[in-house]
C-alpha angles and dihedrals in degrees: 000000000000115000114256114255120221113229108250090231098048116116117255115279121223091261092053093049092051094049094046089056094046093050091050094050090050091050093049094041090231130141122226091263092054098060135050115201116214106174132010109177139151114284098215114230120245112284093236092062094046092051088054090050093047093049092054106104092218091065091088091058091057094240105093109177094224111053116192118232113257111234134182131214108219130192115188146151121229114214113266093023126101091190121101114245118216122189138170110214120197099213093182093054093036093232140114106239099181134018134164143152108234119218122206098022135095120215124224122280119270129200094247091055090044092056093047092053092046092052094042090053096044092051104038113118094228092051092048090051091054087048090052090055089061089067091211120191124266113287095021122122140182126236135179144222111212109218126196099259099237122209138283101139123059089202097056110112104162117107099247138186126190110212113210108204128220137186121235118193102183141032099247108128090224097047109144104241090168088076092062108050119180123227101244137059119199120210118220134192104232093208100048098023088226123151105248100181138340106220122196114217126236112255100186132052093275132066095257118118133199115265091225132025107260125215115277118261106224116241130164116258118241103237135197103180114112089222091061099041125085104264089220090065093068118098114258100190101070113115124205118270112195129183112217128182105188095188096041129248130322094232133085129200128204110182101314095331113113126203121191135152095333091319121116126176141155111241112219130179134200135185089240105040105024112210118024128188114219131185094004112194137171120207088344095307120118121245114159133011094201136357121185145139104264105188147331135198131196112199117185122223099220112108095194114110126285094015091066083073097051102112114132120199091203095191099035099038096042118348141241087239096049092049097041119136124236099243122223132211115258095016118060098019127025130210128017103356132200117192132203125198131225131208133223133174131238122231088258094051102262119137116250117206117226104195125204097359093146124044126195126196144141125251136185106237096187126261116359093190140335142184131184120198102233093205095061109009094244111152135198115197131181121192118226102242110185137183117225126203107186142171130175121216123197109204101183103287100358131074122207118194109199119192135181107204123193123188137189093257089066095253122140117206127192113205129189124186119191114206139138124080129330115241107261138206135184121264138176091192125097091221137006138203090224100056148329129293101233099176136006107298092358124114123188110200122222112251146157133249110206119182128186120208117200117208120185107190129205101174109186087339113176101166098262099089100097112011134300134277130020131343127273127253098280097061095256113148115240095183099057124106120271101247128168128201116224132174125218123212121191106226124188117226096209089122093062106068096170088061098035113019091172094054094227102109128100131177136204115247113202121203119190112220104232103174133040116261150105121293136192133232117234117204089185088067100031086238116194133176125229136192107216135181100215090194092063118064127192108240090213104045095025087225131120115273111256151155119231124221107229093199129206102237109223144164110263125225112313096202113097129248092260093063130093086230090066098036093053093052113026088160085078092065097071132034096219133038134177128196139167112256123259128166115266097014092122108127121073097215095037135268096292119042102156107112087343118167098203142016108265092180127058092003088065101031094049095051095062112115099227136123119257104178113119089359136116096282134178123214120207126190124195115201141149147114139291098226112212097185123230136187089256091066090068140125089003118356122234107244123277108210128208123186131195119181136196109204131183116251116186087340091114131036092232143354102319090210094058089098091058111116113256119257111269130187091211085069101030096051097201118177133222121245108245094028137294132069142234116234099199138114121254096237097079116070141172113288120241093254095060111123128192 
């Protein structure tokens, strides 16, 4: 029997994580207690190799003749060193291929470090002395949230955490400590666990702080736990709504390859990004090599120290994968659910299973399309069945629900729902120019959530778009499809009376993007961006096959170019970016964002002077929300939803969902309010002459 071949884009399995750590320890000559592992993730193979692998016809049989070496990207700290170690370990060959200690960068947060800083803060004598000054009631305690320190000093090289403190009045595990913020925030060095500073927080509109911590003025917490709320306050009129698929789901799974309604994709997963879609195809035609959330940042708009440093990079500083929830049936995803696991690493190099971090299920999203013949009332209706691939990341106070949604019309939607608890700070003021008082003594600062989606297209890619064979020395793929990004502006022709004497016409003006860079949306021109394959022409429209980005128009970063907020995340200054593909250029703000001083990602890659027409290109989209907080966002905010869509344009000859079976009551089994049912199909409707 042929040996099973691991798909080159599968996440590392537990045995691979363990082996990578063992190989690195042997290479460094370190024992387990002399090293702390932070991240062990798949080092994705060069795109050129993967495309050759995917083009081999035997891949579908599970026995490709040219397996690709499995490699791990490892971040670690060796005992006695404050430098971040980074290694690439070839698990297949049993060798460390690259290893270096990196000066001048800080790696992401890991749970071991997080717990060490929490414990150091909670037990430090100076912190305990401040807590004593609060004169809290018996049974109360103070806990802390360590925040990545941010940046306000280009010379700062220590690895710092700012610990925001909160009061807890009871032992319920879901007690809302964010509704009782304390008026001080210690700063700790994560390497030495030394107290660097104990900052008191401003309590009025200005930046002034109290010279001494004052006794706490008791207020009631604002709770969300059902154990702490009056049971009589819950609604009693909500009936069960159950999703039942009596014949099972319409998807199938082989390993981590998913098949559903003409779609196929390989489901990856990383500690940094969470779920990743690889090798996305529709009806066998290649669409995207890789689609993933690349980065996000949350800058806060309160200029008072230390809040001016509050700027989380929730993927680069920690990770959507690292902070993913274990999802549970009947709660996070409803219906017939398939789960996928993740993998993390302990500080000692042992694999940690992360069960059920991604759920997949089908939903009915309403009507997909419908038409009624006005002459006879006959209707055709197709339901909008969708496949949802979803994870939930809890990054301290906030939750982000990330979903990849595929439909039967060949559209790929990326949905983000922001929920959880707004970041809070203490206040004596009744109102504030920097946010909203959401509870007595609780201020929630205004802030932004800015995400960056990375789309690596491969429209009708067949390996002959840009040469043959492997990549060249700089990691650029030479077997990817030749795609071009263009933008379309709708332009009126009212100034051309000879062409349009009535002044009602408008045309679409198409501009190819020839150089890397950042680009603006323009609502006055209904500007949209398209990915096209110029070598493939649609026989109906006579236009290149393409997929259009339906962007989520958003306000970009409000902080100015002179600020560290801007310099660290230049990807937030433009909604659309286009770059030429290179291996490992995955993260919009660069590989290391924690306490970064500049953007080493799109700021660098988009500045290259190189042609990108009919090349292997990457499309990036920055979107989000400027969150002006409100009392209704507390104690837990209703989700705020953002949707980005990739839709075919001249990719097909007609509506790709025209072959979906028409909606039929005999299968849908809907019931009639008041009793009874109608056993009829949906294609027949009332004629236009029907009268009540």
